[in-house]
N, C-alpha and C positions, 0 to 999 in steps of 0.2 A: 834369853834363849831365842825368843822370836826375832829379835834384831839380828842375832847371829845367823839364823837360818835364812833371813832375808838377804844377808850379805852373800851367802853361798848360793842363792838362787840365781839361775842363769836365765837370760832373756830368751824368748822364743826365737827359733832360727829364722822364721819368716811368718808372714800373715797366713800362709797356707797351713802351718802347724796350728795356729790359733783356731782357724776355721775347722780343721779336722778334729781337734779336741772337742770343740763345741758340738759338732755333729755326732761324735761318739757318745757324749753325755746325753744328747737328745735321744738318740736311738736306744741307748741302754734304758733310759727312763721310760720311753714308750713301750719297750718290750716287757720290762718288769711290771709296770702298772697294768698292762693288758693281761699278763699272767695273774696278777693279784685280783683284778676285777673278774676274770673268768673262773678262778678256782676258789677264791677265799671270801666270797660274799654270800654263799648259800647258808640257810639256817642250819645249826648243828644240834640243837636239842633244847631241853628245858632247864632253865636256870635253877629251879628248886632241886632237881636231882644233882646238878653240878655242885651246889652248895653242900649237900649232904656228903657227896663223895669227896669234895675238897676238905671237909671237916675230918673225914676219916683218913685222908692222906696226911693231913697235918698231925693227927694223933699218932699215925703210924711212924712218922718221922720225929715225934717228940716235940712238936710245936703247936702253937695255937693259931687258928685261922686269922685272928685279929692281928697277929704279928707279921703276917705275910703282906708285904706292901704292894707288889705288882706281879704281873704274870711272869716276869723273869725269875723272881725268887720261887714262885710256885712251880715253874718249869724245872728248876733244880730239884725240887722235891719229887716231881714226877720221874725224873731221871733215876732217882734212888729206888724207884719202884720197878725198874725194868726187869729185875730178876724175880719179882713176886708174881707168880702165875695167876694167883687168884685176883690180885688187884688189877693187873694189866689186861686181864681177859674181859673186864667189864666195859660196857659201851661208853660210860662216862669218861673212863680213862682215855679212850681213843678220841672222844670229842674234845676233852680238855687239852689233849696233846695238839689237836688241830688248832684250838684257840691260841695256844702258845706259839705255834709255828706261824699262824697268821699275824700275831703281834710282832714276832721277830722280823718277818718280811715287811710289815708295815713300817717298823722302825728303820729298816734299811732304806725303804723308799722315802720316808718322810724326813730323814736326816741325811743319809749318805747321798742319795740321788738328788734330793732337794738342794744340798750344798754343791753338788756337781753342776746342777743347772745354774745356781746362783754364781758359781765360779766362772762357768762358760759365759754367762751374761756380763759379768764384770770384765772379763778379757775382751769380749766384743766391744763393750763400752769404752775400754781403754785403748784398744789397738785398731779396731775396724771402724775408722772414722772417715768422714767425708771431707774434712779440712775446710769446711765452709767458711769459717771466719777469715781465712787467708785469701779466699777468692770471691768474697761477697761483692766487692766493688765491680767485678766483671759481669755480674748478672748472668751466670751460666746455669741453664736449665738442668743439665745433667747433675750438677752439684746440688742445686736446691731440691731437686726431686729426691736424691739420695738422702739428703739431710732431713727432709720432711718424713721420709720413710723411717729413718733412725729414731726420730722423735716419737713417731707413732708406735713402732715396735718396742722401744724402750718403755714407753708408758704401759703398753699391754703386759709386758713381762713383769714390770714392777707391781702392777695391780694384781696380777695372778700370784706372785710370790707373797705379796702382803696378805692376800686372802688365804693362802696356804698357812701362813704363820698364825693368822687369826683362828683358822679351823683347828690347828694343832693346839692352840691355847685353850679353845673350848673343849677339845677332846681330853685334855689333861685333867679336867674336872672329874672324869669317870675312870681314870687309870688307877687311882688308889682309894681305898684298899682293894685287895683282890675280890672281895665280896661285892663291892660296888661295880667293879669291872665286869664281873660275871653276870650280875643281875641287869646291868645296863648295856649289855653287849650289842643290842640292836642299835642303840644310840651311838655306841663306839663304831659299829660297822658303818653307820650312816656317815660319820665324819671321815672314816677311812676312805669310803667311796668318793666323797666330795674332795678330799685332798688329792686323790689320784686323778680325778677328772680335772681339777684345777691345775695340777701340774702338767697334765697333757695339753692344756690350753696354752702353755708357754712354748710348746713345740713349734707351732706354726709361725709366730713372729721370730723365733730364733732361727728357724730354717730360712725364712725370707731374708733375714738379716745376713746370714752367711752367704746365701745365694747372690744377693744384691752386692755384697762386698766382693765376692769372687768375680762378678761380672762388671765391677765398677771400672777397672782399667780398660776393659774392652769397650764399654759405653763411652768412656772418655776419648778413646781412639776413634770411635765412630763419630763423635761430635767434632773431633779434629778434622776428620775426612770431610764431613759435611761443611765445616767452615772453609776448608781449603777449596772445595768445589764452588761454594758461594763466592769466594775470593776471585777465583778464575772467571766465574760468570760476571762478577762486577767489573773486572778488568776488560772483558769483552764489551760489556755494556758501556763502560767509560770510553773505550776506543770508538764505538759506534756513535755515541752521543757527541764526543769531541769532533768526530768527522762531520756530523750534521751541523754542529756549532760552527766549525770552520767554513763549511759550505755556505751557511747562512751569513757568516761574517763577510765572505767575499761578495755575496749578493747585497749585503748591507753597504759595503763600500761602493759597489756599482750604483746602488740607489742614491747614496749620498752624492756621488759624482753627477748623476743625472739631475738630482734636485739642485745642486749648485749651478749646473749649466742652465737649467730652466730659470733659476733665480736671476742669473746674470742676463739671460735673454729677456726676462720680464722687466728688469731694470732698464735695459736698452730700449725696449718697446715703450715703456712709460716715458722715457726721455723723448722718444720720437713723437709720442702723443703730445707732450708739452710743446715740442717744436711746431707741430701742426696747429696747436691752439694759438701759439704766438704768431704764426703766419696768418691765421684766420683773423686775429685781432688787427694785425697790421693791414691786411686787405680791407677790412671793414673801415679802418681809419682812412685809408687812401680813397675808398669809395665815397665816404662822407665828405672828404675834402673835394673830390671831383664833383659830387652833386652840388656842394655849396658853390664851387666855381662856375658850374653850368647855370645855376640859378642867377648868379651875378651877371653872367654873359647874357642870359635871356632878358634880365632887367635892363641891361645896357642896350640890348637890341631894341627893346620896346621904346626906350628913351630916344634912341637914334631915329627909329621909325616915326615917332611922334614929331621929332624935330624936322624930319623930312617932309611930313605932311603939313606942318604948320610954319614952314619957312616963309619969310616975308619977301625975299627977293628970289628972282628966277635966275640967279647967277649960276652959270654952268659950273663954276668952280665949287660953289657950296654944294651943289647937287652931286658933283663927282666925289667930293670929299665924304659926304654922308653915305653915298652909295658904296664907296670903298670901305668905310667903317662897317656898314651893314654886312657886306660880303665877308669881311674879316671875322666879324662876330659869328656869322652863320657857320663859317668854316671851323671856328673854335668850338662852337656848340656841337657840330657834327663829330668833330674829333673827340670831344668829351663823351658824347653818346656812345661812340665806338669803344672808347676806353672803359665806360661803364659796362657795356656788353661784355667786353673781355674780362673785366673784373667779376661779373656775374658768372661767367663760364668758369673762371678760376675758382670762385667760391664753391660752385657746384662740384667741380672736380676735387677740390680740397675736402669738401664734406664727404664725398664718396670714399676718398682715400682714408679719411679719418674714421669713417664707419667701418671700413674693412680692417683698419688697424685696431679698432676697439674690439672687433670680433676676434681677431687673432690674439689680442691681449687677454680676452676672456678665456679663450681656448688654452693659452699657455698657463694662465692662472689656475684653470681646472686641472691641467696636467701636473702643475706643481703641487696642488692640494692632494691629488691622488698619490703622487710620488712621496709626499711627506707622510700620508697615512700608511702607505706601504712600508716606508722606512720605520715608522713607529711600531708597526706590527712586527716587522722583522727584528727590530731591536728588542721588543718584548719577548719574542721567541728565543733570541740569543741569550737574553738574561735568564729566561726559564731553563734553557738547556745548561747554562753555566751553573745555576743553582742545583740542577739535577746532578751535574758532574761533581760539584762540591759535596753534595749529600752522599753520593756513592763513594767518593774518596774518603769521606769521614767514616762511613760504614766499613770500608776496607781497612782503615787504620784500626778501628775497633776490633775487627776480625783478627788482624795481625796480633794485637795485644791479647785477645782471648785465646788464640791458638798457642801463643807463647805460654800463657798461664796454664792451659790444659796440658801442654807438654810437660810443664814443670809438675803439675799434679800427678800425671801418669808416672813420671819418673819417681816421684816421692812414694807413690802407692806401690810400685813394684820393687823398690829398693829395700833390702834387708836392714840397711842402716837406719831406716825410719823406725822400725820396731825397736832397735837398740836405743835410739834417742828417746823414744817414749818410755821404755823400760827404766832407763836411768834418770831421765830428767822430766818425764811427763810431757804432755802435749802443750807446747808453748807456741801460740800463733806467731808466725813470722820467723821462728827459729827452727822448728822441726821441719818446715817446708822450704828452708832456704835453698835456692837452686844453685846449680852450676851456671855461671854467667855466660850465656851464649856470645854476648858482645865481646867479652874479654878473650874468649877462645878465637873469635873471628879476628880480633885485633892482633893476636899473636901470629896467626897465619898471614894476615895482610902485611905486618911489619917485616916478615921474612921475605915476601915476594915483591913488594912495591919498589924498594930500593930508592934510586935517585928520583923517581917520579912522585915522591911524597908530597912535594909542593903542588904538583898538578892534581893529585888526589884531593888535597885540602880545598883547592879552588873549585872542585866539582861537587863537594859535599853540600847537601841542602841544609839551610839553617832556618829555624823558626824561633824568634823573628828573623827576617831576612838580614843577611850580612853582605854588604857590598864588597866588590873586589879590593878596594883600598883598605878596608878594615881587615880583610883576609891576609893581604900582603903584610900589613903591620903585625898580625898575629904570627905569621911565618918568620918575620924578622926577629920578633921577641923570642920565639922558640929556638931559632938558630943561635941567637946571641947568648941565651942562657945555657945552651947545650955546649958551647965552646969551652966553658969552664970545666966540663967533665972530661975525664980521660977516656980514650977509646970510644968516643961518642960517634957511632956510625949511623947509617941510614935507618937501621932498625929502631934505634932509640928515638930518632927524630920522627919517624912515622908513628910510633906509639904515642909520643907526646902530642902530635897534632890530632890524632884520633881521640885521645882523652880530652883535649881542648874542645873538639867538636861535640863530644858527648856531654861535656859539662856546660857548654854555652847554649846549645840547641835544646829546645824544650821537647822536641819530638824526634830525637835521634834513634833510628831503628836499624835493624839488620838489613831490612829491605833497601833502605836508603844507601847503606854502605855498599851493598851488592850492585845497585844501580850506578853508583859513582865508579866502581871498579870496572863495570862494563863500559862506561863512557870513556875511560882512559885505556880501554883495550886490554885489561888484565883478566882475560877469560879463564885462564888456568887457575888463578887465585879464586875466582868465583866458584869454579867447580870443586876446588878443595874445600871451601867453606860449606858448600852444599853437601858434600860427602861426609865431612867430619863433624860439622856443627848442626846442620839442619837435617833432622832425621828423615823427613819425607821429601826434601828437595823441592817443595812447591813454592818457589819464589820466582 
């Protein structure tokens, strides 16, 4: 019978119906327990008088007090006395009637309302989910916060209901027989009060659960808007940092050019210095040879002078010969002295020029060191900016994935199909939240609009890892060759196949990349269609 009723049970129309039923159960429980605590907890009388009157009631109805099990049977006996004026006029009758009314109201609270609260809790636990297992990989705060709240509220509700059940089990010890119920009414009242207060403690986590679930889709949309704002900020920052990087790159090229020019100039100056050193060595060698020759001439002059002084004959011919030789030697010596003086002047001039050249070499060398240091600093800044750009682009890709996940979560949360899936199949991670594929919808629109430009589109799609133009051309040839075997294979099918190839081969094929490629080939109408029909907020 239970199975048959389960088959006939219909799923909730929406999550709003589940939340509304839960709030009705909570409000009813709070109202009834407040009434019970206000009106049914005051002392009613003495148990001794009740027992004597209860004994007389049982005798009046032809029963024994020991045969009456609980207040319900005893209340039936009191009902039979309603026409007996003498019995109903007594104070004990009215007090015991209130005891039975209190018991009936408590039974309604402890069973009917308690079961309504438990049913509301089960429905919330079944339908009002965060779907955290499906989105755990994205590390979304809005999902984790709701999931943590669900765990906390579920624990509080379970603990309160468990305590209610324990209190009801303890109270059952005093329910039978009626004599024990009446004599231990203070203890029974204590348990009644504790059950009501414990039930009331389930109201707060249930309300917070319902409120949080109702606001979940709004919070998800708020998170989507925040991510989209951050995405736009990142793109602005990427443009600014890329501009700085490019400016530094130009400066880096100029510094590299200056450094290369200084390096070439320094090489030439060092060659000139080696030339000066070679000239100086050659000048020193010539001077040494000139000095050696002058020393020989001077020695020859002394010999000739000695011969002139020590000649044995006064022949004019010998005198004239020696005198001619002496004059020749003296002329040669004077010539060599003049040559040595010229060489000394050349050596001095060469030394000054060499010193000036060395100073200029040191200056150029310092300029080259400064240029190299500036180049290294600029290169470090360029690398730092590039790392910053890469980091921001990675964050942007993460945001795109998170936004797509949050959109899927919001769609699932607002869809009535989700409640039906859970009702019939339960919550199955990965199945209940299976989304409509945005990429497939975008592919359909693109395939209709691109037409003969499908090859151009494929050439502009980004691949990770990179795919060179030759490989892309081969891909297009394979797609075209395989499609020729099909009948009525037009541009739409070719475009779809190349897009599917891109999505299958590239590790990071995203809707943003497709829109960028479409913009590159000037398909702006197609971009607007995709933004309008596929992307809800158009923030691409």
